Residue frames as qw, qx, qy, qz and C-alpha x, y, z in Angstrom:
[[0.871, 0.279, 0.293, 0.279, -61.98, 35.78, 47.77],
 [0.394, 0.883, -0.056, 0.248, -60.46, 38.96, 46.45],
 [0.328, -0.824, 0.446, -0.120, -58.18, 39.32, 49.49],
 [0.884, -0.159, 0.426, 0.107, -57.22, 35.71, 49.15],
 [0.740, 0.581, 0.151, 0.303, -56.07, 36.35, 45.56],
 [0.139, 0.920, -0.221, 0.293, -54.05, 39.36, 46.58],
 [0.633, -0.632, 0.441, -0.065, -52.36, 37.45, 49.29],
 [0.885, 0.045, 0.394, 0.243, -51.32, 34.74, 46.97],
 [0.550, 0.768, 0.022, 0.327, -50.07, 37.26, 44.44],
 [0.193, -0.893, 0.357, -0.193, -48.04, 38.97, 47.16],
 [0.742, -0.374, 0.536, 0.150, -46.26, 35.53, 47.71],
 [0.829, 0.424, 0.304, 0.202, -46.07, 34.64, 43.93],
 [0.403, 0.894, -0.083, 0.175, -44.37, 37.84, 42.62],
 [0.272, -0.801, 0.530, -0.060, -41.42, 37.78, 45.11],
 [0.817, -0.119, 0.559, 0.082, -41.01, 34.05, 44.52],
 [0.719, 0.646, 0.164, 0.197, -40.63, 34.84, 40.74],
 [0.145, 0.918, -0.329, 0.167, -38.00, 37.49, 41.42],
 [0.599, -0.558, 0.574, -0.018, -36.00, 35.08, 43.65],
 [0.859, 0.241, 0.437, 0.112, -36.22, 32.50, 40.74],
 [0.580, 0.788, -0.018, 0.206, -34.73, 34.96, 38.27],
 [0.109, -0.876, 0.445, -0.150, -31.99, 36.09, 40.57],
 [0.728, -0.374, 0.574, -0.020, -31.06, 32.52, 41.60],
 [0.851, 0.434, 0.271, 0.119, -31.04, 31.32, 38.02],
 [0.409, 0.868, -0.185, 0.215, -28.59, 34.01, 37.07],
 [0.352, -0.747, 0.544, -0.150, -26.32, 33.41, 40.00],
 [0.852, -0.082, 0.515, 0.042, -26.10, 29.67, 39.34],
 [0.754, 0.619, 0.124, 0.180, -25.40, 30.25, 35.72],
 [0.118, 0.923, -0.306, 0.202, -22.74, 32.73, 36.59],
 [0.523, -0.608, 0.580, -0.141, -21.22, 30.41, 39.12],
 [0.965, 0.204, 0.152, -0.062, -21.18, 27.42, 36.66],
 [0.577, -0.404, 0.503, 0.500, -17.63, 26.24, 35.55],
 [0.445, 0.194, 0.624, 0.612, -16.55, 27.24, 32.16],
 [0.171, 0.525, 0.085, -0.830, -18.03, 29.88, 29.91],
 [0.719, 0.548, 0.368, -0.218, -20.21, 30.05, 26.87],
 [0.535, 0.804, -0.242, -0.095, -17.21, 30.93, 24.68],
 [0.390, -0.561, 0.726, 0.075, -14.71, 28.46, 26.04],
 [0.922, 0.332, -0.088, -0.179, -13.74, 25.69, 23.60],
 [0.936, -0.130, 0.141, 0.295, -10.97, 23.25, 22.90],
 [0.550, 0.256, 0.085, 0.790, -9.07, 25.90, 20.89],
 [0.229, -0.684, -0.344, 0.601, -8.89, 29.01, 23.02],
 [0.343, 0.863, 0.242, 0.282, -9.82, 32.25, 21.22],
 [0.476, 0.296, -0.181, 0.808, -7.27, 35.00, 21.15],
 [0.200, -0.444, -0.556, 0.674, -7.63, 37.32, 24.18],
 [0.105, 0.235, -0.045, -0.965, -8.59, 40.36, 22.10],
 [0.381, -0.171, -0.699, -0.580, -11.31, 38.40, 20.28],
 [0.388, -0.443, -0.783, 0.202, -12.67, 37.01, 23.53],
 [0.126, -0.354, -0.343, 0.861, -12.68, 40.50, 24.97],
 [0.201, 0.058, -0.354, -0.911, -14.60, 41.82, 22.07],
 [0.442, -0.307, -0.775, -0.330, -17.23, 39.03, 22.28],
 [0.365, -0.404, -0.701, 0.462, -17.65, 39.44, 25.99],
 [0.007, -0.290, -0.158, 0.944, -18.08, 43.25, 25.59],
 [0.315, -0.128, -0.574, -0.745, -20.78, 42.57, 22.85],
 [0.543, -0.406, -0.712, -0.184, -22.78, 40.50, 25.25],
 [0.345, -0.752, 0.115, -0.550, -22.05, 42.74, 28.43],
 [0.905, -0.284, -0.280, 0.145, -20.05, 39.92, 30.10],
 [0.571, 0.288, -0.291, 0.711, -17.24, 42.35, 30.82],
 [0.309, -0.677, 0.020, -0.668, -19.40, 44.40, 33.19],
 [0.120, -0.278, 0.786, -0.539, -19.23, 43.99, 36.93],
 [0.148, -0.234, -0.961, -0.022, -21.46, 41.11, 38.29],
 [0.135, 0.504, 0.597, -0.610, -23.89, 43.39, 40.11],
 [0.302, 0.456, -0.162, -0.821, -24.59, 45.40, 36.87],
 [0.226, 0.105, -0.876, -0.412, -25.02, 42.35, 34.87],
 [0.057, -0.370, -0.903, 0.210, -27.61, 40.81, 37.28],
 [0.167, 0.532, 0.328, -0.763, -29.46, 44.19, 37.61],
 [0.301, 0.361, -0.450, -0.760, -29.74, 44.54, 33.86],
 [0.211, -0.006, -0.950, -0.231, -30.84, 41.03, 33.42],
 [0.009, -0.435, -0.815, 0.383, -33.51, 41.12, 36.09],
 [0.191, 0.510, 0.107, -0.832, -34.83, 44.54, 34.79],
 [0.294, 0.225, -0.672, -0.641, -34.95, 43.14, 31.23],
 [0.194, -0.188, -0.959, -0.081, -36.80, 40.03, 32.29],
 [0.014, 0.491, 0.664, -0.564, -39.30, 41.76, 34.72],
 [0.227, 0.559, 0.103, -0.790, -40.21, 44.75, 32.54],
 [0.537, 0.469, -0.333, -0.617, -40.33, 43.17, 29.08],
 [0.906, -0.043, 0.405, -0.117, -39.85, 39.42, 29.60],
 [0.598, 0.730, -0.331, -0.012, -36.65, 39.72, 27.37],
 [0.903, -0.368, 0.179, 0.132, -34.15, 37.07, 27.99],
 [0.167, -0.774, 0.455, 0.408, -31.47, 38.62, 25.79],
 [0.600, 0.571, -0.478, -0.293, -29.49, 37.18, 22.91],
 [0.986, -0.121, 0.090, 0.075, -28.36, 33.57, 22.54],
 [0.317, -0.767, 0.498, 0.251, -24.65, 33.05, 22.93],
 [0.504, -0.141, 0.773, 0.358, -24.40, 30.32, 20.33],
 [0.424, 0.580, 0.630, 0.295, -26.94, 31.16, 17.61],
 [0.184, -0.126, 0.140, 0.965, -26.08, 34.46, 15.77],
 [0.246, -0.111, -0.344, -0.899, -28.85, 36.83, 15.10],
 [0.578, -0.440, -0.623, -0.289, -31.28, 34.91, 17.41],
 [0.271, -0.498, 0.407, -0.716, -32.55, 35.84, 20.71],
 [0.134, 0.032, 0.922, -0.362, -33.71, 33.56, 23.60],
 [0.490, 0.344, 0.396, -0.696, -37.12, 34.74, 22.95],
 [0.564, 0.446, -0.472, -0.511, -36.91, 33.59, 19.23],
 [0.236, 0.221, -0.946, 0.039, -35.75, 30.15, 20.32],
 [0.212, 0.161, 0.825, -0.499, -38.61, 29.72, 22.77],
 [0.526, 0.430, 0.084, -0.729, -41.09, 31.16, 20.36],
 [0.482, 0.352, -0.687, -0.414, -40.04, 28.35, 17.84],
 [0.282, 0.058, -0.949, 0.130, -40.08, 25.48, 20.22],
 [0.246, 0.088, 0.664, -0.701, -42.84, 26.35, 22.70],
 [0.664, 0.191, -0.136, -0.710, -45.84, 26.12, 20.24],
 [0.604, 0.185, -0.767, -0.116, -44.74, 22.48, 19.35],
 [0.213, 0.038, -0.862, 0.458, -44.40, 21.49, 23.00],
 [0.401, 0.134, 0.370, -0.827, -47.60, 23.29, 24.03],
 [0.629, 0.151, -0.412, -0.642, -49.48, 21.36, 21.30],
 [0.652, -0.018, -0.757, -0.037, -48.76, 17.82, 22.23],
 [0.122, 0.024, -0.704, 0.699, -48.46, 18.85, 26.03],
 [0.446, 0.026, 0.189, -0.875, -51.97, 20.28, 26.02],
 [0.775, 0.049, -0.460, -0.430, -53.39, 17.13, 24.20],
 [0.482, 0.078, -0.801, 0.346, -51.47, 14.90, 26.76],
 [0.135, -0.017, 0.557, -0.820, -53.15, 16.86, 29.65],
 [0.677, 0.033, -0.162, -0.717, -56.65, 16.34, 28.03],
 [0.774, 0.038, -0.614, -0.149, -56.13, 12.67, 27.62],
 [0.337, 0.144, -0.757, 0.540, -54.52, 12.16, 31.10],
 [0.299, -0.033, 0.426, -0.853, -57.23, 13.96, 32.91],
 [0.713, 0.070, -0.183, -0.673, -60.18, 12.46, 31.00],
 [0.768, 0.042, -0.636, -0.067, -58.88, 8.81, 31.18],
 [0.327, 0.156, -0.745, 0.560, -57.45, 9.04, 34.60],
 [0.389, -0.064, 0.387, -0.834, -60.51, 10.67, 36.37],
 [0.786, 0.016, -0.243, -0.568, -62.87, 8.27, 34.58],
 [0.675, 0.143, -0.714, 0.116, -60.69, 5.21, 35.40],
 [0.146, 0.186, -0.677, 0.697, -60.47, 6.22, 39.12],
 [0.532, -0.035, 0.278, -0.799, -64.09, 6.85, 39.62],
 [0.814, 0.103, -0.435, -0.371, -65.06, 3.67, 37.86],
 [0.569, 0.181, -0.744, 0.300, -62.64, 1.71, 39.99],
 [0.083, -0.149, 0.574, -0.801, -63.83, 3.35, 43.27],
 [0.645, -0.018, 0.019, -0.764, -67.51, 2.77, 42.53],
 [0.936, 0.080, -0.296, -0.171, -66.85, -0.97, 41.65],
 [0.161, -0.690, 0.673, -0.214, -64.36, -1.59, 44.44],
 [0.422, -0.236, 0.872, -0.075, -62.95, -5.15, 44.51],
 [0.812, 0.468, 0.270, -0.220, -64.77, -6.00, 41.20],
 [0.790, 0.134, 0.349, 0.486, -62.96, -7.08, 38.04],
 [0.304, 0.869, 0.141, 0.363, -63.25, -3.50, 36.84],
 [0.398, -0.893, 0.207, -0.027, -61.39, -2.36, 39.91],
 [0.780, -0.298, 0.421, 0.354, -58.59, -4.94, 39.45],
 [0.654, 0.500, 0.354, 0.444, -58.33, -4.05, 35.79],
 [0.057, 0.965, 0.032, 0.255, -58.00, -0.30, 36.57],
 [0.591, -0.730, 0.323, 0.112, -55.43, -1.03, 39.28],
 [0.795, -0.053, 0.440, 0.413, -53.47, -3.19, 36.91],
 [0.519, 0.704, 0.242, 0.420, -53.52, -0.60, 34.17],
 [0.154, -0.962, 0.153, -0.166, -52.23, 2.18, 36.50],
 [0.690, -0.556, 0.415, 0.204, -49.51, 0.04, 37.89],
 [0.777, 0.242, 0.416, 0.406, -48.52, -1.03, 34.40],
 [0.280, 0.900, 0.125, 0.308, -48.60, 2.60, 33.22],
 [0.377, -0.902, 0.206, -0.036, -46.43, 3.65, 36.11],
 [0.756, -0.352, 0.457, 0.311, -43.73, 1.11, 35.64],
 [0.624, 0.378, 0.408, 0.548, -43.35, 2.17, 32.00],
 [0.158, -0.706, -0.010, 0.690, -41.85, 5.70, 32.03],
 [0.546, 0.782, -0.019, -0.301, -41.84, 7.76, 28.79],
 [0.080, 0.678, -0.690, -0.241, -38.23, 6.75, 27.97],
 [0.347, -0.040, 0.937, 0.019, -39.55, 3.14, 27.84],
 [0.499, 0.571, 0.556, -0.339, -42.86, 3.85, 26.41],
 [0.295, 0.779, -0.213, -0.510, -41.59, 5.94, 23.50],
 [0.061, 0.416, -0.847, -0.325, -39.34, 3.24, 21.85],
 [0.359, 0.186, 0.904, -0.142, -41.95, 0.60, 22.51],
 [0.473, 0.688, 0.336, -0.437, -44.54, 2.69, 20.52],
 [0.242, 0.711, -0.469, -0.465, -42.06, 3.20, 17.74],
 [0.116, -0.211, 0.960, 0.142, -41.28, -0.36, 17.60],
 [0.385, 0.366, 0.824, -0.198, -45.07, -1.31, 17.39],
 [0.423, 0.755, 0.384, -0.323, -46.58, 1.42, 15.19],
 [0.274, 0.826, -0.314, -0.380, -43.77, 2.51, 13.04],
 [0.029, 0.462, -0.866, -0.188, -41.38, -0.40, 12.58],
 [0.433, 0.154, 0.869, -0.185, -44.03, -3.12, 13.22],
 [0.578, 0.641, 0.303, -0.405, -46.35, -1.53, 10.69],
 [0.309, 0.726, -0.506, -0.348, -43.55, -1.32, 8.07],
 [0.155, -0.262, 0.950, 0.071, -42.55, -4.95, 8.56],
 [0.446, 0.326, 0.801, -0.232, -46.26, -6.24, 8.29],
 [0.479, 0.725, 0.472, -0.150, -47.62, -4.08, 5.64],
 [0.588, 0.327, 0.289, 0.681, -44.71, -2.22, 4.05],
 [0.034, 0.650, 0.106, 0.751, -45.89, 1.07, 5.40],
 [0.205, -0.027, -0.629, 0.749, -45.53, 2.68, 8.78],
 [0.185, -0.685, -0.701, -0.074, -48.89, 3.14, 10.67],
 [0.228, -0.953, -0.165, 0.110, -47.76, 6.20, 12.46],
 [0.481, 0.705, -0.295, 0.430, -44.70, 8.58, 11.79],
 [0.795, -0.346, -0.305, 0.395, -41.87, 7.88, 14.38],
 [0.402, -0.572, 0.016, 0.715, -40.39, 11.32, 14.11],
 [0.241, 0.147, 0.466, 0.839, -39.51, 14.07, 11.57],
 [0.115, 0.718, 0.597, -0.338, -42.15, 16.62, 12.49],
 [0.392, 0.600, 0.323, 0.618, -41.14, 18.90, 9.62],
 [0.137, 0.352, -0.176, 0.909, -40.22, 21.63, 12.11],
 [0.264, 0.044, 0.527, -0.806, -43.14, 21.02, 14.35],
 [0.261, 0.410, 0.869, -0.091, -46.72, 19.76, 14.24],
 [0.306, 0.810, 0.245, -0.436, -47.88, 22.99, 13.01],
 [0.517, -0.032, 0.585, 0.624, -47.03, 22.72, 9.36],
 [0.163, 0.366, -0.181, -0.898, -47.75, 24.95, 6.28],
 [0.640, 0.244, -0.225, -0.693, -51.08, 23.61, 5.10],
 [0.672, -0.093, 0.721, -0.140, -52.38, 20.19, 4.54],
 [0.055, 0.163, -0.809, -0.562, -52.09, 17.94, 1.62],
 [0.625, -0.020, -0.185, -0.758, -55.53, 17.14, 0.02],
 [0.767, -0.071, -0.612, -0.180, -55.29, 13.42, 0.64],
 [0.323, 0.054, -0.751, 0.573, -54.36, 13.60, 4.33],
 [0.496, -0.604, -0.488, -0.389, -57.43, 13.13, 6.44],
 [0.658, -0.520, -0.394, 0.376, -55.54, 13.48, 9.74],
 [0.373, -0.048, -0.023, 0.926, -54.57, 17.12, 9.05],
 [0.028, -0.821, -0.569, 0.038, -56.58, 20.15, 9.92],
 [0.306, 0.497, 0.021, 0.812, -55.99, 23.76, 8.87],
 [0.337, -0.488, -0.538, 0.598, -55.89, 25.99, 11.80],
 [0.159, 0.913, 0.364, 0.093, -57.79, 29.40, 11.75],
 [0.210, -0.930, 0.166, 0.252, -54.72, 31.37, 12.82],
 [0.436, 0.718, -0.525, -0.140, -52.44, 29.71, 10.23],
 [0.011, 0.413, -0.909, 0.052, -50.61, 26.61, 9.68],
 [0.785, -0.077, -0.450, -0.419, -52.13, 23.06, 10.27],
 [0.557, -0.449, 0.590, -0.374, -52.51, 20.29, 12.83],
 [0.582, 0.276, -0.737, -0.206, -51.22, 16.90, 12.02],
 [0.792, -0.396, 0.230, -0.403, -52.99, 14.26, 14.33],
 [0.969, 0.117, -0.209, 0.064, -50.93, 11.44, 13.05],
 [0.441, 0.502, -0.469, 0.577, -47.76, 13.11, 14.33],
 [0.352, -0.552, 0.329, -0.681, -49.39, 13.64, 17.74],
 [0.896, -0.265, -0.246, -0.258, -50.64, 10.13, 18.64],
 [0.836, -0.026, -0.421, 0.351, -47.38, 8.47, 19.88],
 [0.242, 0.343, -0.365, 0.831, -45.91, 11.65, 21.69],
 [0.519, -0.406, 0.034, -0.752, -49.26, 12.10, 23.46],
 [0.915, -0.238, -0.296, -0.138, -49.50, 8.49, 24.60],
 [0.718, 0.080, -0.456, 0.519, -45.90, 8.37, 25.78],
 [0.122, 0.331, -0.338, 0.873, -46.20, 11.57, 27.77],
 [0.539, -0.405, 0.031, -0.738, -49.67, 11.22, 29.24],
 [0.760, -0.164, -0.615, -0.132, -49.49, 7.66, 30.37],
 [0.465, -0.056, -0.633, 0.616, -47.62, 8.05, 33.55],
 [0.191, -0.098, 0.230, -0.949, -49.69, 11.23, 34.51],
 [0.656, -0.186, -0.381, -0.624, -52.89, 9.35, 33.74],
 [0.678, -0.156, -0.691, 0.194, -51.87, 6.49, 36.08],
 [0.231, -0.031, -0.516, 0.824, -51.22, 9.05, 38.97],
 [0.390, -0.099, -0.018, -0.915, -54.48, 10.80, 38.37],
 [0.738, -0.205, -0.526, -0.369, -56.46, 7.61, 38.35],
 [0.573, -0.124, -0.692, 0.420, -54.74, 6.39, 41.59],
 [0.037, 0.012, -0.350, 0.936, -55.52, 9.75, 43.37],
 [0.508, -0.151, -0.224, -0.818, -59.03, 9.87, 42.17],
 [0.695, -0.164, -0.692, -0.105, -59.68, 6.23, 43.23],
 [0.460, -0.186, -0.692, 0.525, -58.44, 6.68, 46.58],
 [0.094, -0.037, 0.116, -0.988, -60.09, 10.12, 47.03],
 [0.590, -0.146, -0.390, -0.691, -63.40, 8.77, 45.89],
 [0.600, -0.174, -0.768, 0.144, -63.14, 5.75, 48.24],
 [0.226, -0.099, -0.501, 0.829, -62.51, 8.03, 51.19],
 [0.297, -0.033, -0.015, -0.954, -65.60, 10.22, 50.26],
 [0.611, -0.134, -0.603, -0.496, -67.84, 7.35, 49.69],
 [0.601, -0.253, -0.713, 0.256, -67.32, 6.08, 53.12],
 [0.006, -0.110, 0.305, -0.946, -68.23, 9.38, 54.84],
 [0.160, 0.360, 0.768, -0.505, -71.50, 9.88, 56.79],
 [0.357, 0.509, 0.049, -0.781, -73.05, 12.37, 54.39],
 [0.361, 0.262, -0.744, -0.498, -72.71, 9.95, 51.44],
 [0.065, -0.152, -0.974, 0.153, -74.17, 7.09, 53.55],
 [0.274, 0.450, 0.471, -0.707, -77.13, 9.50, 54.48],
 [0.415, 0.451, -0.295, -0.733, -77.70, 10.37, 50.72],
 [0.320, 0.129, -0.895, -0.285, -77.71, 6.73, 49.73],
 [0.018, 0.232, 0.894, -0.384, -79.93, 5.79, 52.61],
 [0.352, 0.436, 0.227, -0.796, -82.47, 8.31, 51.30],
 [0.704, 0.368, 0.607, 0.028, -82.66, 6.32, 48.18],
 [0.233, 0.829, -0.245, -0.446, -80.98, 8.81, 45.91],
 [0.915, 0.400, -0.005, 0.055, -79.70, 7.19, 42.62],
 [0.772, -0.354, 0.140, 0.510, -76.02, 6.40, 42.71],
 [0.482, 0.493, 0.276, 0.669, -75.33, 8.62, 39.63],
 [0.142, -0.868, -0.153, -0.451, -76.78, 11.68, 41.55],
 [0.738, -0.647, 0.009, 0.191, -74.84, 10.77, 44.68],
 [0.744, -0.075, 0.194, 0.635, -71.62, 10.81, 42.80],
 [0.336, 0.482, 0.240, 0.772, -72.10, 13.96, 40.72],
 [0.263, -0.818, -0.198, -0.471, -74.04, 16.06, 43.25],
 [0.656, -0.742, 0.056, -0.124, -72.41, 15.11, 46.44],
 [0.876, -0.286, 0.215, 0.323, -69.12, 13.10, 46.04],
 [0.671, 0.553, 0.112, 0.481, -67.39, 14.81, 43.08],
 [0.007, 0.939, -0.079, 0.333, -66.62, 18.06, 44.71],
 [0.551, -0.721, 0.419, -0.033, -64.58, 16.74, 47.78],
 [0.912, 0.043, 0.324, 0.248, -63.16, 13.94, 45.51],
 [0.575, 0.715, 0.075, 0.391, -61.65, 16.51, 43.03],
 [0.200, -0.959, 0.193, -0.054, -59.71, 18.59, 45.62],
 [0.638, -0.497, 0.492, 0.323, -56.72, 16.25, 45.96],
 [0.709, 0.429, 0.439, 0.348, -56.80, 15.79, 42.12],
 [0.192, 0.967, 0.094, 0.141, -56.68, 19.56, 41.67],
 [0.474, -0.810, 0.305, 0.163, -53.45, 19.82, 43.75],
 [0.710, -0.175, 0.577, 0.365, -51.83, 17.45, 41.52],
 [0.570, 0.670, 0.437, 0.189, -53.02, 18.94, 38.22],
 [0.015, 0.983, -0.063, -0.170, -51.28, 22.25, 38.55],
 [0.274, -0.626, 0.652, 0.328, -47.61, 20.94, 38.44],
 [0.612, 0.158, 0.748, 0.202, -48.67, 18.13, 36.14],
 [0.489, 0.819, 0.300, -0.012, -50.07, 20.62, 33.59],
 [0.019, 0.900, -0.372, -0.225, -46.87, 22.68, 33.63],
 [0.533, -0.359, 0.733, 0.222, -44.86, 19.47, 33.33],
 [0.622, 0.366, 0.674, 0.158, -46.77, 18.42, 30.28],
 [0.392, 0.900, 0.189, -0.007, -47.00, 21.88, 28.38],
 [0.098, -0.849, 0.486, 0.184, -43.29, 22.47, 28.90],
 [0.783, 0.449, -0.408, -0.140, -42.73, 19.03, 27.41],
 [0.867, -0.372, 0.303, 0.136, -40.32, 16.17, 28.19],
 [0.043, -0.710, 0.624, 0.323, -36.70, 16.11, 27.04],
 [0.415, -0.072, 0.896, 0.143, -37.10, 12.42, 26.25],
 [0.518, 0.633, 0.548, -0.178, -40.20, 13.16, 24.09],
 [0.273, 0.896, -0.152, -0.316, -38.64, 16.07, 22.25],
 [0.134, -0.598, 0.748, 0.255, -35.36, 14.22, 21.55],
 [0.474, -0.008, 0.877, 0.078, -36.93, 10.87, 20.67],
 [0.499, 0.608, 0.617, 0.037, -39.52, 12.05, 18.29],
 [0.372, 0.036, 0.272, 0.887, -37.41, 15.04, 17.02],
 [0.067, 0.806, 0.587, -0.007, -40.24, 17.43, 17.62],
 [0.301, 0.460, 0.049, 0.834, -38.19, 20.64, 17.86],
 [0.450, -0.815, -0.333, -0.152, -39.73, 21.54, 21.30],
 [0.060, -0.859, 0.361, -0.357, -38.08, 23.53, 23.98],
 [0.875, -0.406, 0.262, -0.003, -37.01, 20.35, 25.75],
 [0.857, 0.256, 0.153, 0.421, -34.73, 19.64, 22.89],
 [0.260, 0.820, -0.113, 0.498, -33.46, 23.27, 22.83],
 [0.534, -0.777, 0.272, -0.193, -32.71, 23.01, 26.46],
 [0.915, -0.183, 0.278, 0.229, -30.47, 19.91, 25.87],
 [0.677, 0.521, 0.101, 0.510, -28.74, 21.38, 22.96],
 [0.034, -0.895, 0.155, -0.417, -28.14, 24.59, 25.01],
 [0.719, -0.637, 0.278, -0.012, -26.56, 22.59, 27.91],
 [0.878, 0.028, 0.231, 0.419, -24.20, 20.86, 25.60],
 [0.487, 0.588, 0.073, 0.642, -23.15, 24.21, 23.92],
 [0.414, -0.347, -0.370, 0.756, -23.07, 26.13, 27.14],
 [0.018, -0.471, -0.324, -0.820, -25.67, 28.57, 25.89],
 [0.182, -0.222, -0.692, 0.662, -26.33, 29.86, 29.32],
 [0.266, 0.093, 0.066, -0.957, -28.85, 32.54, 28.26],
 [0.590, -0.081, -0.596, -0.539, -31.06, 29.99, 26.65],
 [0.472, -0.178, -0.822, 0.266, -30.87, 27.60, 29.75],
 [0.034, -0.180, -0.500, 0.847, -31.85, 30.61, 31.97],
 [0.424, 0.029, -0.229, -0.876, -34.68, 31.65, 29.68],
 [0.621, -0.144, -0.679, -0.364, -36.27, 28.22, 29.62],
 [0.386, -0.202, -0.758, 0.486, -35.69, 27.63, 33.35],
 [0.132, 0.149, 0.277, -0.940, -37.40, 31.04, 34.19],
 [0.499, -0.025, -0.405, -0.766, -40.23, 30.24, 31.73],
 [0.593, -0.163, -0.788, -0.023, -40.91, 26.80, 33.45],
 [0.254, -0.229, -0.649, 0.679, -40.71, 28.37, 36.90],
 [0.228, 0.067, 0.103, -0.966, -43.09, 31.17, 36.01],
 [0.657, -0.144, -0.532, -0.515, -45.74, 28.72, 34.51],
 [0.499, -0.214, -0.805, 0.239, -45.34, 26.57, 37.66],
 [0.072, -0.184, -0.461, 0.866, -45.96, 29.60, 39.86],
 [0.374, 0.023, -0.178, -0.910, -48.76, 30.80, 37.80],
 [0.618, -0.148, -0.664, -0.394, -50.61, 27.49, 37.49],
 [0.369, -0.209, -0.768, 0.480, -50.08, 26.80, 41.29],
 [0.166, 0.117, 0.205, -0.958, -51.75, 30.21, 41.79],
 [0.561, -0.043, -0.420, -0.713, -54.70, 29.13, 39.60],
 [0.536, -0.153, -0.828, 0.055, -54.94, 25.91, 41.54],
 [0.200, -0.204, -0.636, 0.717, -55.03, 27.55, 44.85],
 [0.321, 0.080, 0.010, -0.944, -57.83, 29.90, 43.59],
 [0.641, -0.096, -0.575, -0.500, -59.88, 26.96, 42.40],
 [0.472, -0.157, -0.796, 0.345, -59.20, 25.19, 45.64],
 [0.014, -0.202, -0.470, 0.859, -60.50, 28.16, 47.63],
 [0.458, 0.016, -0.275, -0.846, -63.45, 28.57, 45.30],
 [0.648, -0.157, -0.686, -0.291, -64.51, 24.98, 45.88],
 [0.650, -0.419, -0.563, 0.291, -63.70, 24.91, 49.53],
 [0.022, 0.849, -0.040, 0.526, -64.16, 28.36, 51.06],
 [0.763, -0.628, -0.042, 0.147, -62.61, 27.19, 54.42],
 [0.773, 0.080, 0.101, 0.621, -59.18, 27.40, 52.66],
 [0.214, 0.782, 0.081, 0.579, -59.53, 31.24, 52.22],
 [0.375, -0.851, 0.124, -0.346, -59.03, 31.87, 55.81]]
């Protein structure tokens, strides 16, 4: 197992280096520049700004400095558009918000998706199976850019029209879901031991909008995998021996069933904890998805590169974790 982890690390580290270099080259080759505007700056002013950010240096020196800075200290440098703010500061402001609702979305998607898939497989061709398939199909045809406005229409505007008060906040996260303490009358707010507070009423709609399509995919994969396992000879033998169905499922069928689900969960987890541009923009969360969009409009290339490398690093890391879990569950994969 140790040699397997070393081999996977030997692949992951060069992949990360290639990602950093490619991100820099693509941003360097992109048309326009971070300081180009409709009103061109005087040449001497532009030269001073480029010298400040090191953009007047040869390309090879810029890329070497950037790669060394990222690899040795994970420092993405200063923002080109926000004075006195580094890319690390911008990510540090937005990522806790995105991580908060993304982690909850992952928990909801896995819990509901796996339960729904197993229930549908065990009761194949029953009303429960048809209901589960209907829910997953319905969830997949409603992407988050459709789900988000529907939720706001139902729980924010609908509640206001019916009762004069919104049932759930449709946006305005007050800088994020982690706020400075809870009001005494707010039962949906909990103080965190490391500071700030968690507002569950602000989380509900973003979590539903983000987790629905992932939940549908997990349920579909779990159902098909469980059906395949239930039709294998060792499961038939276990059932022929008179073992209770619950024991057959948990002791014999779960391990082979979960393998295809695991391979999906790695990228899905990264996709959820790094957020969705739609969710960030629609609910005004202040997450890194919103920072990415604003940086693209402002040509803040350093922020775009920083967020891209962060997402790529997390993808490589969690794929590595999934590979290790895969090898731990099925030792044949180690060789």
